[in-house]
TIFISE-592648 format. One record per atom (N, C-alpha, C): chain; atom name; residue number from 0; x, y, z. Coordinates in nm, 2 decimals. Layout:
N
{atom A, CA, NUM, {X, Y, Z}} ...
//
This chain:
142
{atom A, N, 0, {3.84, 4.74, 7.39}} {atom A, CA, 0, {3.79, 4.82, 7.28}} {atom A, C, 0, {3.90, 4.87, 7.19}} {atom A, N, 1, {3.89, 4.86, 7.06}} {atom A, CA, 1, {3.99, 4.91, 6.97}} {atom A, C, 1, {3.98, 5.06, 6.96}} {atom A, N, 2, {4.09, 5.13, 6.97}} {atom A, CA, 2, {4.09, 5.27, 6.95}} {atom A, C, 2, {4.10, 5.31, 6.80}} {atom A, N, 3, {4.03, 5.41, 6.76}} {atom A, CA, 3, {4.02, 5.44, 6.62}} {atom A, C, 3, {4.06, 5.59, 6.60}} {atom A, N, 4, {4.10, 5.62, 6.48}} {atom A, CA, 4, {4.11, 5.76, 6.44}} {atom A, C, 4, {4.04, 5.77, 6.30}} {atom A, N, 5, {3.99, 5.89, 6.27}} {atom A, CA, 5, {3.91, 5.92, 6.16}} {atom A, C, 5, {3.99, 5.93, 6.03}} {atom A, N, 6, {3.95, 5.88, 5.92}} {atom A, CA, 6, {4.02, 5.89, 5.79}} {atom A, C, 6, {3.95, 5.96, 5.68}} {atom A, N, 7, {3.94, 5.90, 5.57}} {atom A, CA, 7, {3.88, 5.95, 5.45}} {atom A, C, 7, {3.73, 5.98, 5.45}} {atom A, N, 8, {3.68, 6.04, 5.35}} {atom A, CA, 8, {3.54, 6.06, 5.34}} {atom A, C, 8, {3.47, 5.94, 5.28}} {atom A, N, 9, {3.34, 5.93, 5.31}} {atom A, CA, 9, {3.26, 5.82, 5.27}} {atom A, C, 9, {3.24, 5.82, 5.11}} {atom A, N, 10, {3.24, 5.70, 5.06}} {atom A, CA, 10, {3.21, 5.68, 4.92}} {atom A, C, 10, {3.07, 5.69, 4.88}} {atom A, N, 11, {3.03, 5.74, 4.77}} {atom A, CA, 11, {2.89, 5.74, 4.73}} {atom A, C, 11, {2.86, 5.64, 4.61}} {atom A, N, 12, {2.96, 5.56, 4.58}} {atom A, CA, 12, {2.95, 5.46, 4.48}} {atom A, C, 12, {2.85, 5.35, 4.52}} {atom A, N, 13, {2.76, 5.30, 4.42}} {atom A, CA, 13, {2.66, 5.20, 4.46}} {atom A, C, 13, {2.73, 5.06, 4.46}} {atom A, N, 14, {2.69, 4.98, 4.56}} {atom A, CA, 14, {2.75, 4.85, 4.57}} {atom A, C, 14, {2.64, 4.74, 4.58}} {atom A, N, 15, {2.68, 4.61, 4.56}} {atom A, CA, 15, {2.58, 4.50, 4.56}} {atom A, C, 15, {2.51, 4.48, 4.69}} {atom A, N, 16, {2.59, 4.50, 4.80}} {atom A, CA, 16, {2.53, 4.49, 4.94}} {atom A, C, 16, {2.51, 4.63, 4.99}} {atom A, N, 17, {2.38, 4.66, 5.02}} {atom A, CA, 17, {2.35, 4.80, 5.06}} {atom A, C, 17, {2.26, 4.78, 5.19}} {atom A, N, 18, {2.29, 4.86, 5.29}} {atom A, CA, 18, {2.21, 4.87, 5.41}} {atom A, C, 18, {2.19, 5.01, 5.45}} {atom A, N, 19, {2.09, 5.04, 5.52}} {atom A, CA, 19, {2.08, 5.18, 5.58}} {atom A, C, 19, {2.18, 5.19, 5.69}} {atom A, N, 20, {2.21, 5.32, 5.73}} {atom A, CA, 20, {2.30, 5.34, 5.83}} {atom A, C, 20, {2.26, 5.27, 5.96}} {atom A, N, 21, {2.13, 5.27, 5.99}} {atom A, CA, 21, {2.08, 5.20, 6.11}} {atom A, C, 21, {2.10, 5.05, 6.10}} {atom A, N, 22, {2.08, 4.99, 5.98}} {atom A, CA, 22, {2.11, 4.85, 5.96}} {atom A, C, 22, {2.26, 4.82, 5.98}} {atom A, N, 23, {2.35, 4.90, 5.93}} {atom A, CA, 23, {2.49, 4.88, 5.94}} {atom A, C, 23, {2.53, 4.88, 6.09}} {atom A, N, 24, {2.47, 4.97, 6.17}} {atom A, CA, 24, {2.50, 4.99, 6.31}} {atom A, C, 24, {2.45, 4.86, 6.39}} {atom A, N, 25, {2.34, 4.80, 6.34}} {atom A, CA, 25, {2.29, 4.68, 6.40}} {atom A, C, 25, {2.38, 4.56, 6.37}} {atom A, N, 26, {2.43, 4.55, 6.25}} {atom A, CA, 26, {2.51, 4.44, 6.20}} {atom A, C, 26, {2.65, 4.44, 6.25}} {atom A, N, 27, {2.71, 4.55, 6.27}} {atom A, CA, 27, {2.85, 4.56, 6.31}} {atom A, C, 27, {2.87, 4.60, 6.45}} {atom A, N, 28, {2.99, 4.57, 6.50}} {atom A, CA, 28, {3.03, 4.62, 6.63}} {atom A, C, 28, {3.06, 4.77, 6.62}} {atom A, N, 29, {3.06, 4.85, 6.73}} {atom A, CA, 29, {3.09, 4.99, 6.71}} {atom A, C, 29, {3.23, 5.01, 6.64}} {atom A, N, 30, {3.33, 4.93, 6.67}} {atom A, CA, 30, {3.46, 4.94, 6.61}} {atom A, C, 30, {3.45, 4.91, 6.46}} {atom A, N, 31, {3.38, 4.81, 6.43}} {atom A, CA, 31, {3.37, 4.77, 6.29}} {atom A, C, 31, {3.30, 4.88, 6.21}} {atom A, N, 32, {3.19, 4.93, 6.27}} {atom A, CA, 32, {3.12, 5.04, 6.20}} {atom A, C, 32, {3.20, 5.16, 6.18}} {atom A, N, 33, {3.28, 5.20, 6.28}} {atom A, CA, 33, {3.37, 5.32, 6.27}} {atom A, C, 33, {3.47, 5.30, 6.15}} {atom A, N, 34, {3.52, 5.19, 6.14}} {atom A, CA, 34, {3.62, 5.16, 6.03}} {atom A, C, 34, {3.55, 5.14, 5.90}} {atom A, N, 35, {3.46, 5.04, 5.89}} {atom A, CA, 35, {3.40, 5.01, 5.76}} {atom A, C, 35, {3.31, 5.12, 5.70}} {atom A, N, 36, {3.23, 5.18, 5.79}} {atom A, CA, 36, {3.14, 5.28, 5.74}} {atom A, C, 36, {3.19, 5.42, 5.76}} {atom A, N, 37, {3.27, 5.44, 5.86}} {atom A, CA, 37, {3.31, 5.58, 5.89}} {atom A, C, 37, {3.45, 5.61, 5.85}} {atom A, N, 38, {3.52, 5.51, 5.79}} {atom A, CA, 38, {3.66, 5.53, 5.73}} {atom A, C, 38, {3.76, 5.56, 5.84}} {atom A, N, 39, {3.74, 5.50, 5.96}} {atom A, CA, 39, {3.83, 5.51, 6.07}} {atom A, C, 39, {3.95, 5.42, 6.05}} {atom A, N, 40, {4.05, 5.43, 6.14}} {atom A, CA, 40, {4.16, 5.34, 6.14}} {atom A, C, 40, {4.19, 5.30, 6.28}} {atom A, N, 41, {4.20, 5.17, 6.30}} {atom A, CA, 41, {4.24, 5.12, 6.43}} {atom A, C, 41, {4.38, 5.15, 6.46}} {atom A, N, 42, {4.42, 5.16, 6.59}} {atom A, CA, 42, {4.55, 5.19, 6.63}} {atom A, C, 42, {4.64, 5.08, 6.60}} {atom A, N, 43, {4.77, 5.10, 6.56}} {atom A, CA, 43, {4.86, 4.99, 6.52}} {atom A, C, 43, {4.87, 4.89, 6.64}} {atom A, N, 44, {4.88, 4.77, 6.61}} {atom A, CA, 44, {4.90, 4.66, 6.70}} {atom A, C, 44, {4.78, 4.63, 6.79}} {atom A, N, 45, {4.66, 4.68, 6.76}} {atom A, CA, 45, {4.55, 4.67, 6.84}} {atom A, C, 45, {4.45, 4.55, 6.80}} {atom A, N, 46, {4.48, 4.48, 6.70}} {atom A, CA, 46, {4.39, 4.37, 6.65}} {atom A, C, 46, {4.46, 4.24, 6.65}} {atom A, N, 47, {4.39, 4.14, 6.70}} {atom A, CA, 47, {4.44, 4.00, 6.70}} {atom A, C, 47, {4.48, 3.94, 6.56}} {atom A, N, 48, {4.41, 3.99, 6.46}} {atom A, CA, 48, {4.43, 3.94, 6.32}} {atom A, C, 48, {4.57, 3.97, 6.27}} {atom A, N, 49, {4.63, 4.07, 6.34}} {atom A, CA, 49, {4.77, 4.10, 6.30}} {atom A, C, 49, {4.86, 3.98, 6.32}} {atom A, N, 50, {4.83, 3.90, 6.42}} {atom A, CA, 50, {4.91, 3.78, 6.45}} {atom A, C, 50, {4.86, 3.65, 6.39}} {atom A, N, 51, {4.76, 3.65, 6.31}} {atom A, CA, 51, {4.70, 3.53, 6.25}} {atom A, C, 51, {4.79, 3.48, 6.14}} {atom A, N, 52, {4.83, 3.35, 6.16}} {atom A, CA, 52, {4.92, 3.29, 6.06}} {atom A, C, 52, {4.87, 3.16, 6.00}} {atom A, N, 53, {4.75, 3.11, 6.05}} {atom A, CA, 53, {4.70, 2.98, 6.00}} {atom A, C, 53, {4.66, 3.00, 5.85}} {atom A, N, 54, {4.65, 2.88, 5.78}} {atom A, CA, 54, {4.60, 2.89, 5.65}} {atom A, C, 54, {4.45, 2.92, 5.66}} {atom A, N, 55, {4.40, 3.00, 5.56}} {atom A, CA, 55, {4.26, 3.03, 5.56}} {atom A, C, 55, {4.24, 3.16, 5.48}} {atom A, N, 56, {4.12, 3.22, 5.50}} {atom A, CA, 56, {4.08, 3.34, 5.43}} {atom A, C, 56, {4.04, 3.45, 5.52}} {atom A, N, 57, {4.07, 3.57, 5.48}} {atom A, CA, 57, {4.03, 3.69, 5.55}} {atom A, C, 57, {3.91, 3.75, 5.47}} {atom A, N, 58, {3.80, 3.77, 5.54}} {atom A, CA, 58, {3.68, 3.81, 5.47}} {atom A, C, 58, {3.63, 3.95, 5.52}} {atom A, N, 59, {3.56, 4.02, 5.45}} {atom A, CA, 59, {3.51, 4.15, 5.49}} {atom A, C, 59, {3.41, 4.13, 5.60}} {atom A, N, 60, {3.43, 4.20, 5.71}} {atom A, CA, 60, {3.34, 4.19, 5.83}} {atom A, C, 60, {3.20, 4.25, 5.80}} {atom A, N, 61, {3.19, 4.33, 5.69}} {atom A, CA, 61, {3.06, 4.39, 5.66}} {atom A, C, 61, {2.97, 4.29, 5.58}} {atom A, N, 62, {3.03, 4.22, 5.49}} {atom A, CA, 62, {2.95, 4.13, 5.40}} {atom A, C, 62, {2.99, 3.99, 5.38}} {atom A, N, 63, {3.11, 3.96, 5.43}} {atom A, CA, 63, {3.16, 3.82, 5.42}} {atom A, C, 63, {3.23, 3.78, 5.30}} {atom A, N, 64, {3.25, 3.88, 5.21}} {atom A, CA, 64, {3.33, 3.85, 5.09}} {atom A, C, 64, {3.47, 3.82, 5.12}} {atom A, N, 65, {3.53, 3.71, 5.05}} {atom A, CA, 65, {3.67, 3.68, 5.07}} {atom A, C, 65, {3.75, 3.79, 5.01}} {atom A, N, 66, {3.84, 3.85, 5.09}} {atom A, CA, 66, {3.92, 3.96, 5.04}} {atom A, C, 66, {4.07, 3.92, 5.02}} {atom A, N, 67, {4.13, 3.84, 5.12}} {atom A, CA, 67, {4.26, 3.80, 5.11}} {atom A, C, 67, {4.28, 3.65, 5.15}} {atom A, N, 68, {4.37, 3.58, 5.09}} {atom A, CA, 68, {4.40, 3.44, 5.13}} {atom A, C, 68, {4.53, 3.45, 5.22}} {atom A, N, 69, {4.53, 3.37, 5.33}} {atom A, CA, 69, {4.64, 3.37, 5.42}} {atom A, C, 69, {4.78, 3.37, 5.37}} {atom A, N, 70, {4.80, 3.30, 5.26}} {atom A, CA, 70, {4.93, 3.30, 5.20}} {atom A, C, 70, {4.98, 3.43, 5.14}} {atom A, N, 71, {4.89, 3.53, 5.13}} {atom A, CA, 71, {4.93, 3.66, 5.08}} {atom A, C, 71, {4.97, 3.75, 5.19}} {atom A, N, 72, {4.95, 3.71, 5.32}} {atom A, CA, 72, {4.98, 3.79, 5.43}} {atom A, C, 72, {5.13, 3.79, 5.47}} {atom A, N, 73, {5.18, 3.90, 5.51}} {atom A, CA, 73, {5.32, 3.91, 5.55}} {atom A, C, 73, {5.33, 4.01, 5.67}} {atom A, N, 74, {5.44, 4.00, 5.74}} {atom A, CA, 74, {5.47, 4.09, 5.85}} {atom A, C, 74, {5.54, 4.21, 5.80}} {atom A, N, 75, {5.47, 4.32, 5.79}} {atom A, CA, 75, {5.52, 4.45, 5.74}} {atom A, C, 75, {5.58, 4.53, 5.86}} {atom A, N, 76, {5.57, 4.49, 5.98}} {atom A, CA, 76, {5.62, 4.56, 6.10}} {atom A, C, 76, {5.55, 4.70, 6.11}} {atom A, N, 77, {5.43, 4.72, 6.06}} {atom A, CA, 77, {5.36, 4.84, 6.06}} {atom A, C, 77, {5.26, 4.85, 6.17}} {atom A, N, 78, {5.22, 4.73, 6.22}} {atom A, CA, 78, {5.11, 4.73, 6.32}} {atom A, C, 78, {4.98, 4.69, 6.27}} {atom A, N, 79, {4.96, 4.67, 6.14}} {atom A, CA, 79, {4.84, 4.64, 6.08}} {atom A, C, 79, {4.86, 4.51, 5.99}} {atom A, N, 80, {4.76, 4.43, 5.98}} {atom A, CA, 80, {4.77, 4.31, 5.89}} {atom A, C, 80, {4.81, 4.36, 5.75}} {atom A, N, 81, {4.90, 4.30, 5.69}} {atom A, CA, 81, {4.95, 4.34, 5.55}} {atom A, C, 81, {4.95, 4.22, 5.46}} {atom A, N, 82, {4.91, 4.25, 5.34}} {atom A, CA, 82, {4.90, 4.15, 5.23}} {atom A, C, 82, {4.96, 4.20, 5.10}} {atom A, N, 83, {5.00, 4.11, 5.02}} {atom A, CA, 83, {5.06, 4.16, 4.89}} {atom A, C, 83, {4.97, 4.14, 4.77}} {atom A, N, 84, {4.85, 4.07, 4.79}} {atom A, CA, 84, {4.76, 4.05, 4.68}} {atom A, C, 84, {4.62, 4.02, 4.72}} {atom A, N, 85, {4.52, 4.09, 4.68}} {atom A, CA, 85, {4.38, 4.06, 4.72}} {atom A, C, 85, {4.33, 3.95, 4.63}} {atom A, N, 86, {4.22, 3.89, 4.67}} {atom A, CA, 86, {4.14, 3.80, 4.58}} {atom A, C, 86, {4.09, 3.88, 4.46}} {atom A, N, 87, {4.11, 3.82, 4.34}} {atom A, CA, 87, {4.07, 3.90, 4.22}} {atom A, C, 87, {3.93, 3.95, 4.23}} {atom A, N, 88, {3.91, 4.08, 4.20}} {atom A, CA, 88, {3.78, 4.14, 4.20}} {atom A, C, 88, {3.72, 4.17, 4.34}} {atom A, N, 89, {3.79, 4.15, 4.45}} {atom A, CA, 89, {3.73, 4.17, 4.58}} {atom A, C, 89, {3.75, 4.31, 4.64}} {atom A, N, 90, {3.83, 4.39, 4.58}} {atom A, CA, 90, {3.85, 4.52, 4.63}} {atom A, C, 90, {3.83, 4.63, 4.52}} {atom A, N, 91, {3.81, 4.75, 4.57}} {atom A, CA, 91, {3.81, 4.87, 4.48}} {atom A, C, 91, {3.90, 4.97, 4.55}} {atom A, N, 92, {3.94, 5.07, 4.47}} {atom A, CA, 92, {4.03, 5.17, 4.53}} {atom A, C, 92, {3.97, 5.31, 4.50}} {atom A, N, 93, {4.01, 5.41, 4.57}} {atom A, CA, 93, {3.98, 5.55, 4.55}} {atom A, C, 93, {4.09, 5.63, 4.61}} {atom A, N, 94, {4.10, 5.76, 4.57}} {atom A, CA, 94, {4.20, 5.85, 4.62}} {atom A, C, 94, {4.16, 5.90, 4.76}} {atom A, N, 95, {4.25, 5.90, 4.85}} {atom A, CA, 95, {4.22, 5.95, 4.99}} {atom A, C, 95, {4.32, 6.06, 5.01}} {atom A, N, 96, {4.27, 6.19, 5.03}} {atom A, CA, 96, {4.36, 6.30, 5.05}} {atom A, C, 96, {4.35, 6.36, 5.19}} {atom A, N, 97, {4.31, 6.27, 5.29}} {atom A, CA, 97, {4.29, 6.31, 5.43}} {atom A, C, 97, {4.43, 6.33, 5.49}} {atom A, N, 98, {4.44, 6.40, 5.60}} {atom A, CA, 98, {4.56, 6.42, 5.68}} {atom A, C, 98, {4.67, 6.49, 5.59}} {atom A, N, 99, {4.64, 6.56, 5.49}} {atom A, CA, 99, {4.74, 6.63, 5.41}} {atom A, C, 99, {4.82, 6.54, 5.32}} {atom A, N, 100, {4.78, 6.41, 5.31}} {atom A, CA, 100, {4.86, 6.31, 5.23}} {atom A, C, 100, {4.77, 6.26, 5.11}} {atom A, N, 101, {4.84, 6.21, 5.01}} {atom A, CA, 101, {4.76, 6.14, 4.91}} {atom A, C, 101, {4.79, 6.00, 4.91}} {atom A, N, 102, {4.69, 5.92, 4.94}} {atom A, CA, 102, {4.70, 5.77, 4.95}} {atom A, C, 102, {4.59, 5.71, 4.87}} {atom A, N, 103, {4.61, 5.58, 4.85}} {atom A, CA, 103, {4.51, 5.50, 4.78}} {atom A, C, 103, {4.43, 5.42, 4.88}} {atom A, N, 104, {4.30, 5.45, 4.90}} {atom A, CA, 104, {4.21, 5.38, 4.99}} {atom A, C, 104, {4.17, 5.25, 4.92}} {atom A, N, 105, {4.15, 5.14, 5.00}} {atom A, CA, 105, {4.10, 5.01, 4.96}} {atom A, C, 105, {3.97, 4.99, 5.03}} {atom A, N, 106, {3.87, 4.95, 4.95}} {atom A, CA, 106, {3.74, 4.92, 5.00}} {atom A, C, 106, {3.69, 4.79, 4.94}} {atom A, N, 107, {3.60, 4.72, 5.01}} {atom A, CA, 107, {3.53, 4.60, 4.96}} {atom A, C, 107, {3.45, 4.63, 4.84}} {atom A, N, 108, {3.47, 4.55, 4.74}} {atom A, CA, 108, {3.40, 4.58, 4.61}} {atom A, C, 108, {3.25, 4.54, 4.62}} {atom A, N, 109, {3.21, 4.46, 4.72}} {atom A, CA, 109, {3.08, 4.42, 4.74}} {atom A, C, 109, {2.99, 4.51, 4.82}} {atom A, N, 110, {3.05, 4.56, 4.93}} {atom A, CA, 110, {2.97, 4.65, 5.02}} {atom A, C, 110, {3.02, 4.79, 5.04}} {atom A, N, 111, {3.14, 4.81, 4.98}} {atom A, CA, 111, {3.20, 4.94, 4.99}} {atom A, C, 111, {3.27, 4.98, 5.12}} {atom A, N, 112, {3.27, 4.88, 5.21}} {atom A, CA, 112, {3.34, 4.90, 5.34}} {atom A, C, 112, {3.48, 4.94, 5.33}} {atom A, N, 113, {3.52, 5.04, 5.41}} {atom A, CA, 113, {3.66, 5.08, 5.41}} {atom A, C, 113, {3.75, 4.98, 5.48}} {atom A, N, 114, {3.85, 4.93, 5.41}} {atom A, CA, 114, {3.94, 4.83, 5.46}} {atom A, C, 114, {4.07, 4.88, 5.51}} {atom A, N, 115, {4.13, 4.98, 5.43}} {atom A, CA, 115, {4.26, 5.03, 5.47}} {atom A, C, 115, {4.32, 5.10, 5.35}} {atom A, N, 116, {4.45, 5.09, 5.32}} {atom A, CA, 116, {4.51, 5.16, 5.21}} {atom A, C, 116, {4.61, 5.06, 5.15}} {atom A, N, 117, {4.66, 5.09, 5.02}} {atom A, CA, 117, {4.76, 5.02, 4.96}} {atom A, C, 117, {4.87, 5.11, 4.92}} {atom A, N, 118, {5.00, 5.06, 4.94}} {atom A, CA, 118, {5.12, 5.13, 4.93}} {atom A, C, 118, {5.21, 5.05, 4.83}} {atom A, N, 119, {5.30, 5.13, 4.76}} {atom A, CA, 119, {5.39, 5.06, 4.66}} {atom A, C, 119, {5.52, 5.02, 4.73}} {atom A, N, 120, {5.52, 4.97, 4.85}} {atom A, CA, 120, {5.64, 4.93, 4.92}} {atom A, C, 120, {5.64, 4.79, 4.97}} {atom A, N, 121, {5.56, 4.70, 4.91}} {atom A, CA, 121, {5.55, 4.56, 4.95}} {atom A, C, 121, {5.66, 4.47, 4.89}} {atom A, N, 122, {5.65, 4.35, 4.93}} {atom A, CA, 122, {5.75, 4.25, 4.88}} {atom A, C, 122, {5.71, 4.20, 4.74}} {atom A, N, 123, {5.80, 4.13, 4.67}} {atom A, CA, 123, {5.77, 4.07, 4.54}} {atom A, C, 123, {5.67, 3.96, 4.57}} {atom A, N, 124, {5.59, 3.92, 4.47}} {atom A, CA, 124, {5.60, 3.96, 4.33}} {atom A, C, 124, {5.53, 4.08, 4.30}} {atom A, N, 125, {5.43, 4.13, 4.38}} {atom A, CA, 125, {5.35, 4.25, 4.34}} {atom A, C, 125, {5.42, 4.38, 4.37}} {atom A, N, 126, {5.50, 4.39, 4.48}} {atom A, CA, 126, {5.56, 4.51, 4.52}} {atom A, C, 126, {5.46, 4.60, 4.59}} {atom A, N, 127, {5.34, 4.54, 4.63}} {atom A, CA, 127, {5.23, 4.62, 4.69}} {atom A, C, 127, {5.22, 4.58, 4.84}} {atom A, N, 128, {5.18, 4.67, 4.92}} {atom A, CA, 128, {5.14, 4.64, 5.06}} {atom A, C, 128, {5.00, 4.69, 5.09}} {atom A, N, 129, {4.91, 4.59, 5.10}} {atom A, CA, 129, {4.77, 4.63, 5.14}} {atom A, C, 129, {4.77, 4.63, 5.29}} {atom A, N, 130, {4.76, 4.75, 5.35}} {atom A, CA, 130, {4.77, 4.77, 5.49}} {atom A, C, 130, {4.62, 4.78, 5.54}} {atom A, N, 131, {4.57, 4.68, 5.60}} {atom A, CA, 131, {4.43, 4.66, 5.63}} {atom A, C, 131, {4.40, 4.66, 5.77}} {atom A, N, 132, {4.29, 4.73, 5.81}} {atom A, CA, 132, {4.24, 4.73, 5.95}} {atom A, C, 132, {4.19, 4.59, 5.98}} {atom A, N, 133, {4.25, 4.53, 6.09}} {atom A, CA, 133, {4.21, 4.39, 6.13}} {atom A, C, 133, {4.06, 4.39, 6.17}} {atom A, N, 134, {4.01, 4.49, 6.23}} {atom A, CA, 134, {3.87, 4.50, 6.27}} {atom A, C, 134, {3.77, 4.50, 6.15}} {atom A, N, 135, {3.82, 4.53, 6.03}} {atom A, CA, 135, {3.74, 4.53, 5.91}} {atom A, C, 135, {3.72, 4.39, 5.85}} {atom A, N, 136, {3.79, 4.29, 5.91}} {atom A, CA, 136, {3.79, 4.16, 5.85}} {atom A, C, 136, {3.76, 4.05, 5.96}} {atom A, N, 137, {3.72, 3.94, 5.91}} {atom A, CA, 137, {3.70, 3.82, 5.99}} {atom A, C, 137, {3.80, 3.72, 5.93}} {atom A, N, 138, {3.84, 3.62, 6.01}} {atom A, CA, 138, {3.93, 3.51, 5.96}} {atom A, C, 138, {3.85, 3.38, 5.96}} {atom A, N, 139, {3.86, 3.31, 5.84}} {atom A, CA, 139, {3.80, 3.18, 5.83}} {atom A, C, 139, {3.91, 3.08, 5.81}} {atom A, N, 140, {3.94, 2.99, 5.91}} {atom A, CA, 140, {4.05, 2.90, 5.89}} {atom A, C, 140, {4.01, 2.79, 5.78}} {atom A, N, 141, {4.11, 2.74, 5.71}} {atom A, CA, 141, {4.09, 2.63, 5.62}} {atom A, C, 141, {4.04, 2.50, 5.69}} 
//
């Protein structure tokens, strides 16, 4: 079981994929629910997708939308899967002021599921590091 810690507050923005809280609990594992719907964070190094290097796509575990392509993944040595560029239009952002910090939260643009955060310390060409909870994604190999 993936260990989690609580993060930001839930978004009230409307999304294309909407389910009741009960439906989300039925569709997702407890760990996925805690991260995607409860804004939790898996502990660093706790997800197998951290080590995924095959060509393919990383999709939202909540709705299946393609979020990242394997070629945008890099090893940030942070303990979470990291990417430098999402698929165009696949994510939204909001300000997260939890834990006394100001960060930019990343969520799926289709279902609103919390994915992780983005930081300005990534590699070229974007200079961004999308630090994403592995439990919030599925991997589809090419």
